[in-house]
VEXDREN-999616 format. One line per 3 residues: their letters; for each residue x, y, z of N, C-alpha, C. Coordinates in pm, 1 decimal, padded with zeros to 6 digits, always signed. Atoms other than C-alpha are relative to their C-alpha. Layout:
<nodes>
a) X,Y,Z,X,Y,Z,X,Y,Z; ...
</nodes>
This chain:
<nodes>
mli) -00168.5,+00097.7,-00072.0,-00420.8,+01092.9,-00572.0,-00018.4,-00041.0,+00079.2; +00066.7,+00010.0,-00192.5,-00434.0,+00916.3,-00263.4,+00121.2,+00049.5,+00058.8; -00109.1,-00066.9,-00049.1,-00223.2,+01075.4,-00024.6,-00021.5,-00110.0,+00169.8
prt) +00025.7,+00070.7,-00165.2,-00202.1,+00840.3,+00282.4,-00007.0,+00051.4,+00105.7; +00061.0,-00120.6,-00131.7,-00318.8,+01027.8,+00614.1,+00079.6,-00140.2,+00135.7; -00028.7,+00067.4,-00092.9,-00078.7,+00761.4,+00825.9,+00154.1,+00083.2,+00046.9
phq) -00159.2,-00015.3,+00044.7,+00272.1,+00824.9,+00962.9,+00040.2,-00130.7,+00012.5; -00090.3,+00062.3,+00044.1,+00361.2,+00496.0,+00886.3,-00009.8,-00009.2,-00124.1; -00037.1,-00061.0,+00120.7,+00530.2,+00547.3,+00607.1,+00156.7,-00108.4,-00005.8
pdr) -00084.1,+00106.5,+00017.8,+00805.8,+00349.8,+00393.9,+00136.6,+00069.2,+00022.0; -00145.4,-00023.1,+00010.4,+01135.9,+00489.8,+00457.2,+00124.4,-00085.1,-00065.5; -00051.2,+00044.4,+00113.4,+01345.7,+00464.6,+00152.9,+00123.8,-00011.3,+00015.3
ptw) +00022.0,+00124.5,+00099.8,+01561.0,+00278.9,+00048.8,-00030.0,-00113.2,+00076.6; +00030.7,+00100.9,-00093.8,+01526.8,+00047.2,+00334.1,-00130.3,-00061.5,-00032.9; +00152.0,+00043.9,-00044.3,+01139.5,+00010.6,+00328.3,-00027.5,-00052.3,+00141.4
dcl) +00085.9,+00015.1,-00129.5,+01099.8,-00034.6,+00680.5,-00067.3,+00125.7,+00054.9; +00107.1,-00094.3,-00026.8,+00831.6,+00176.4,+00820.6,+00051.5,+00123.6,+00100.7; -00028.4,-00066.2,-00082.3,+00902.5,+00507.3,+00998.9,-00014.5,+00018.8,+00126.6
acg) +00064.6,+00048.1,-00169.9,+00669.9,+00470.8,+01293.5,+00045.9,-00086.3,+00104.7; -00044.5,+00098.5,-00102.9,+00748.8,+00155.7,+01403.6,+00120.0,-00090.2,-00045.3; -00117.4,-00038.6,-00003.6,+01068.5,+00057.1,+01271.0,-00030.5,-00205.3,-00087.7
epw) +00022.8,+00177.0,+00080.2,+00885.4,-00316.4,+01064.5,-00047.2,+00053.8,-00138.7; -00005.9,+00037.5,+00124.2,+00898.2,-00376.9,+00740.7,-00143.8,+00046.9,-00050.5; +00127.9,-00055.6,+00085.0,+00641.0,-00165.4,+00516.9,-00033.2,-00100.6,-00117.8
pca) +00066.7,-00117.6,-00051.4,+00374.7,-00166.9,+00518.4,-00076.4,-00095.6,+00134.5; +00007.4,+00033.7,-00098.0,+00386.2,-00277.5,+00870.2,-00185.3,+00008.0,+00046.3; +00114.9,+00024.0,-00059.9,+00035.4,-00378.2,+01053.7,-00060.4,+00111.5,+00007.1
pgk) +00103.9,-00070.9,+00021.1,-00084.5,-00076.3,+01132.0,-00015.4,+00104.3,-00112.5; +00015.6,-00086.7,+00160.4,+00014.6,+00093.6,+00792.3,-00067.8,-00034.5,-00069.7; +00083.4,+00040.3,+00077.7,-00201.5,-00145.3,+00666.2,-00129.9,+00030.9,+00024.8
vel) +00116.7,+00000.3,-00030.2,-00489.3,-00125.0,+00885.1,-00089.4,+00132.5,-00034.0; +00034.3,-00141.2,+00071.6,-00471.1,+00286.6,+00785.3,+00007.3,+00025.6,-00113.5; +00017.7,-00007.0,+00098.1,-00444.4,+00238.0,+00480.4,-00133.7,-00021.2,-00052.5
aeq) +00151.6,+00031.3,+00055.3,-00707.6,+00006.2,+00437.6,-00125.7,+00109.5,+00036.2; +00134.2,-00117.7,-00047.3,-00968.2,+00259.6,+00610.3,-00030.6,+00074.3,-00145.2; -00002.6,-00083.4,+00192.0,-00916.8,+00444.5,+00262.0,-00056.3,-00068.7,-00102.2
vsv) +00014.2,+00092.8,+00122.4,-01006.8,+00154.4,+00064.8,-00161.4,+00019.0,-00072.6; +00148.3,+00031.1,+00020.9,-01376.3,+00211.1,+00091.1,-00027.5,+00108.9,-00083.0; +00068.9,-00108.4,+00080.0,-01374.0,+00542.0,-00130.9,+00154.4,-00032.6,-00138.5
nrr) -00141.7,-00049.4,+00088.7,-01019.6,+00501.6,-00266.7,+00088.2,-00127.5,-00037.8; -00088.7,+00136.4,+00007.4,-00914.4,+00140.3,-00359.8,+00091.4,-00000.1,-00143.9; -00094.3,+00035.4,+00095.2,-00792.4,+00157.1,-00693.8,+00097.8,+00143.5,-00010.1
slr) -00072.8,-00081.6,-00016.2,-00642.4,+00446.2,-00607.9,+00147.0,-00025.5,+00140.2; -00094.8,+00027.0,-00087.2,-00437.8,+00293.5,-00304.2,+00035.8,-00146.2,-00084.4; -00058.0,+00156.5,+00078.3,-00376.6,-00019.1,-00552.4,+00103.3,+00080.9,-00120.3
lyl) -00090.7,-00049.7,+00106.3,-00199.4,+00234.0,-00814.9,+00110.4,+00045.9,+00088.5; -00051.9,-00047.2,-00106.9,-00030.1,+00393.8,-00506.4,+00098.4,-00125.9,+00069.0; -00097.2,+00053.3,-00020.7,+00097.7,+00089.7,-00370.3,+00102.7,-00107.8,-00109.7
esc) -00070.5,+00068.9,+00123.3,+00191.2,-00076.9,-00716.2,+00159.4,+00059.4,-00002.6; -00047.6,-00104.5,+00078.8,+00401.8,+00228.9,-00758.9,+00097.8,-00042.6,+00149.4; -00093.6,+00007.9,-00090.9,+00587.2,+00163.1,-00428.7,+00067.8,-00105.3,+00024.1
aid) -00064.6,+00089.2,+00069.0,+00658.0,-00194.3,-00537.8,+00050.0,+00037.1,-00119.6; -00087.3,-00054.6,+00045.8,+00822.8,-00081.8,-00812.4,+00115.5,+00020.3,+00035.6; -00148.6,-00065.0,-00055.6,+01026.4,+00157.6,-00627.2,+00109.1,-00096.4,+00098.1
mid) -00114.5,+00071.7,-00101.5,+01159.1,-00096.2,-00371.1,+00045.3,-00098.7,-00085.9; -00110.5,+00025.8,+00122.9,+01270.2,-00314.0,-00704.8,+00128.6,+00094.7,-00066.4; -00108.3,-00102.9,+00094.2,+01440.0,-00034.1,-00864.1,+00100.4,+00005.9,+00144.2
dra) -00132.5,-00003.3,-00127.9,+01616.6,+00024.7,-00456.9,+00053.1,-00107.9,+00039.4; -00030.6,+00119.7,-00005.0,+01699.4,-00363.7,-00458.0,+00124.0,-00004.4,-00071.6; -00029.2,-00011.2,+00187.2,+01798.1,-00337.7,-00821.2,+00180.2,+00111.9,+00047.7
dgh) -00123.9,-00100.3,-00012.1,+02037.5,-00035.1,-00695.6,+00047.7,-00066.2,+00066.0; -00090.1,+00097.5,-00102.0,+02211.8,-00286.2,-00419.6,-00027.8,+00096.6,+00124.8; +00024.4,-00053.1,-00131.8,+01999.4,-00133.5,-00121.2,-00035.5,-00111.3,+00053.6
hvs) +00057.4,+00165.8,-00100.1,+01929.6,-00398.5,+00170.0,-00183.0,+00105.2,+00006.2; +00145.2,-00026.0,-00009.2,+01552.1,-00384.8,+00140.2,-00029.3,-00126.5,+00102.5; +00043.8,+00124.9,-00007.9,+01406.0,-00649.3,+00392.1,-00080.5,-00056.2,-00054.8
grd) +00026.5,+00115.1,+00070.0,+01255.8,-00932.6,+00336.0,+00045.0,-00067.7,-00141.5; -00063.4,+00033.6,+00138.4,+01305.9,-01173.7,+00017.3,-00033.5,+00042.3,-00064.7; +00033.7,-00068.6,+00110.0,+01312.4,-01082.6,-00261.9,-00091.4,-00033.4,-00097.9
dai) +00135.0,+00021.5,+00082.7,+01043.5,-01284.1,-00440.6,-00157.1,+00020.6,+00119.6; +00153.2,-00070.1,-00093.1,+00796.7,-01126.4,-00142.9,-00065.2,+00064.5,+00008.5; -00029.9,-00202.0,-00007.3,+00815.3,-00772.1,-00269.9,-00208.9,-00049.9,-00059.4
ydr) +00160.9,-00050.0,+00015.5,+00391.1,-00848.6,-00410.4,-00030.7,-00063.4,+00118.3; +00072.9,+00047.8,-00072.7,+00268.9,-01073.2,-00153.9,+00060.9,+00129.6,+00159.7; -00029.0,-00073.4,-00080.6,+00433.5,-00816.8,+00099.6,-00094.1,+00135.8,+00014.5
vlg) +00010.9,-00136.0,+00057.6,+00337.4,-00497.1,-00085.3,-00180.0,+00014.7,-00035.8; +00169.0,+00018.2,+00038.4,-00016.5,-00563.9,-00266.6,-00049.2,-00140.9,+00038.4; +00070.7,+00152.3,-00052.9,-00088.8,-00953.4,-00106.8,-00118.9,-00017.1,+00093.4
wld) +00077.9,-00052.1,-00091.1,-00279.3,-00774.2,+00157.4,-00139.3,+00014.9,-00040.5; +00021.7,-00093.1,+00011.5,-00425.9,-00533.0,-00026.9,-00144.0,-00148.7,-00081.6; +00095.5,+00126.5,+00050.1,-00592.0,-00880.5,-00243.3,-00114.6,-00086.7,+00082.0
tsp) +00047.9,+00153.0,-00079.5,-00694.1,-01081.4,+00023.9,-00107.0,+00106.6,+00045.8; +00126.7,-00095.6,-00056.3,-00933.3,-00772.2,+00160.6,-00144.6,+00014.7,-00079.8; +00177.4,-00030.5,+00003.3,-01320.5,-00732.9,+00087.0,+00018.2,+00102.6,-00069.9
pap) +00038.9,-00134.8,+00014.5,-01401.7,-00455.9,-00101.3,-00127.8,+00049.5,+00070.8; +00091.5,-00041.7,-00080.9,-01600.0,-00194.2,+00089.5,-00106.0,+00026.6,-00126.2; +00067.6,+00018.0,+00067.7,-01951.1,-00183.8,-00049.3,-00024.6,+00126.4,-00065.1
vhr) +00014.6,-00174.6,+00045.8,-02003.5,+00148.0,-00323.6,-00104.9,+00024.3,+00003.1; +00118.2,-00032.5,-00007.0,-02314.6,+00300.7,-00255.6,-00005.5,+00149.8,-00070.8; +00012.5,-00079.5,+00102.6,-02391.4,+00488.8,-00556.9,-00185.9,+00047.5,-00018.3
atr) +00145.9,-00077.9,-00010.6,-02685.6,+00743.1,-00592.7,-00023.7,-00039.6,-00151.8; +00045.5,+00050.6,+00098.5,-02904.9,+00608.0,-00854.8,-00108.4,+00177.0,-00043.9; +00007.9,-00104.8,+00068.3,-02995.9,+00903.0,-01125.5,-00125.4,+00014.9,-00056.4
raa) +00124.2,+00027.0,+00034.8,-03346.9,+00969.5,-01214.4,-00019.9,+00057.6,-00142.7; +00050.3,-00016.5,+00132.5,-03454.2,+01014.3,-01586.6,-00073.3,+00105.0,+00042.6; +00112.8,-00080.9,+00058.2,-03569.0,+01367.9,-01676.5,-00111.3,-00029.7,-00046.8
</nodes>
């Protein structure tokens, strides 16, 4: 499981960054999360998908979430989809 190693975490239910107050994920948060992509791209995507679902749930519960209603995907996952995956170096196994 991916455990984000950054102070730029979401503050629920507003989904603003705890460190800088910008809408989460903020620019520094994206950079710090993206540093983990080379090893944990799938885990990062699952983490961000779960955050998007939580954001939608918080909004449905009547909490103010910054940003437009139709921009949750772009805000939370869109930036990951535009960043190229890092090359994966796989060790080749020799047949015994």
